[in-house]
Structures are given as structure tokens and as C-alpha cells.
C-alpha positions, 0 to 999 in steps of 0.5 A: 857672550856672558862676561864677567861685567854682566855677572857683576851685574846680575848679581848686584840685582839678585843679592839686592832683591833676596834682602828685600825678600827676607833671605829666604832660601839660598838655593833658590836665589841662585836659580834666579841668578841663572835663569836672570844669565839665561834671560841675557842670552835670549836677549842677545839671539832676539836682538838678532832676529830684530836685523832679519825682521827688519829686512823683513818689513822692507820686504813687504814694504817693497811687495806693498808698493808693488801691488798698487791699483796705480804703481810707478816705475820704482815702485815696480822695479824697486832695487833689491840690494838692501831685502837682498842682503847675503849677511842677513840671508845668512843670519836668516837661516843660521842653525842656532838662532832658528833654534832659539824661536823654536826652544823659546816662540819668541819673535818679533811679529807682536811688534810690526809697527816699530820693526815699521818705524825703525826701518823707516828711521834705517831708511833716513841715513846716510848709512842706508842710502850710500850703500844703495847707490853704490854700485859695488856688491860683496859680503863683506859690504853688506855685512859692514852695512849691518855693523854700522846700522847697528851702531846708528840706529839700533844701539841707545835706543830708547824706544826699542829700551822700552819695547825691551822692558815691556816684553821682560822685567830681566831686560832693563840694564842688559841692553847696552852690554849685549849691544856688543856682543852682537856687534862682535857677532857682525864681525865674527860672521864669515860666508863660507860658515853658511847656515853652520856660521858659530855664535856666542856660547852663553857661557864662555867657559866653566869658569865662568858660571863658577866665578857667578857660582862662587862669589854670589855663594859667597857674598852670602854666606860670608856676609857677617864677616863683610858688613862687620868689615864695613862696619870696622871701616865706616865708624863715622857713620851708623851702617844704616844711614849708609845706602842699602845698596851700598852696602850691598855692593861692598858686601859683593866687592869684599867677596870677589877680593877675597874670594878669586886671588887672580882677579886684580884688587884694581880690576875689582875696585872698579868695576864695583865702582862704576855699578855702583854709579849706576844703581846707587847714588851719584855720591856712591862711586866715591863712598864705596871707592874709599871705604874699600879702599881703607878696608884693603890697606887695613887686611893687607897690613894683618896680612889678610890680604896678600894679592896686588 
């Protein structure tokens, strides 16, 4: 699940924090990087659980209405299509997800009011209303319902963002990326796989894990060289006046450009310009792009960089 986009973001965060804390212990900082990445995987599982919890809330609401003193006919005999959703029933018994609950002790039990509000928001959507009114019923329709609801209600949900930030500082910038993996997971579910349906692994391969470790260590161990290159290509600027986050981003970008010959230069440049837009000033993207482009051309001219 953890891809290189997320790895780059986490390395920017951890390298910045490393310098802010005095740059004392590389091994400790590396452990913090991988712990931070593991928390992203926790968020992935936690968001999968949210869909199950919303369905349980719907069931609780129906049960409470049925047990009122004078329930209506509709309350006595409710439409149970949503609470009987087959995709959610499969997700609820998923072995990997239940292992996560047991190991991490993570549930939505303390956020009942928020989950209740989220279900009410779902009920207001045309997606929900059309699904409940439909005469057809299939596993594929049940799964597609949640793909649509996730995109409509859970994706880009500011209130949910606040709830998650209150629970973990590690989740501040992760949700938008993790949301894409949840949607990918919903699409991959097959009814015949039952409780054994595979979720996305924490790392797609050892290669990505090695990418994180090497990029992080090269960034810090070769810092003097990278900063020399930056300084030489920002002569009209006093390096001390350049936003420190910009320096960190360029330092990591140079570590990637010079250490990973299989990654095209254009890919690395684009990735770090986008990160600059997220973490630094409004002008940082253009400044970083121009500076790195100048460094790349100089290195190529000196035959110190041969890849395209």
C-alpha cells in the first residue's frame, strides 16, 4: 500500500524534524520514519473499519426505532438493504482487518456521535436513496454503493480530517493518499474470496522499503555535498535566507536524482515541486524547480549525471 509518493512525503517530514531537533541520531530518525509509515498503514485499516461502523450505526438506528413505544409500520418493518450489504458483511469478517483490530486495539467506539452524523449525511445522498429504492440486488451493486459513498462522503471530508488529526499527529497529511488505496481495495473485493480476501500489503515490495531507507540515509549522509550544489546555484540568494523547508526538499530531491538511476529526472523533479506546493511557500515550487533544473544541467555538463 505504501507507495513512493507517500514515502517521499514522510521523508520530507522526518528530515525536517531531524534538523529541527538538532540532527543528533540518524538511527533513531530512521526508526521514526518507518514508524510513521506504519501509522499510514494503520490509517488504511482504520478507514476500512469506518465503513463497517457506519453500517452498524444504521442497524442500531433501525433497532432503536423498532423498539419505540409506538413504532410506525415503516419502523417495524424497515428496509434492511443497507444494513444487509454483502460487501460490508464480507469486510466485517475479513481476517486481516480483524487481526488489525486485535493487534492495534483500534475501533470507532469512541467516535459514535461522529459516525452517527456521517450516516445521516449518507442518508441524504441520492446515491443512498437510489440504492434503497432499487428493486435489483447483487454483490456488485453492494460493493459499488460503497465505492460511490466513499468518494462522495468520506473522501475530502474536513470533519473526518479533524477527527483523525485528534487521534494521531502522523495522519495529518496522509488521508488523501490513503483514500485512494481504500477505493482501490473496494474495487478489488470479490465475493468468492470471503473472509480471506487480501487487503493491500503494507509495502508492495522490499524494493520500496529499500527505497525509503536508502533515500533517507543518502539525504542526511551526503547533506554537505547537496547543500554545496544548492548554494552554488542560488548565488543571488543567501542560502540562510532561503526557506529552510525549500532547502530540505531540494536536498532530498538531489539524493534521489543522484542515487536512483532508474528513476527519470523529470519524475523526481515533478514529485518534489508538488511537495513544495504542499509544505512550503506559494513561490517555492517555481524556485525549487528552477534551482534543481540548473543543478541537473551543471551535473550533466560535468558528466556527473548521465541518466535522462
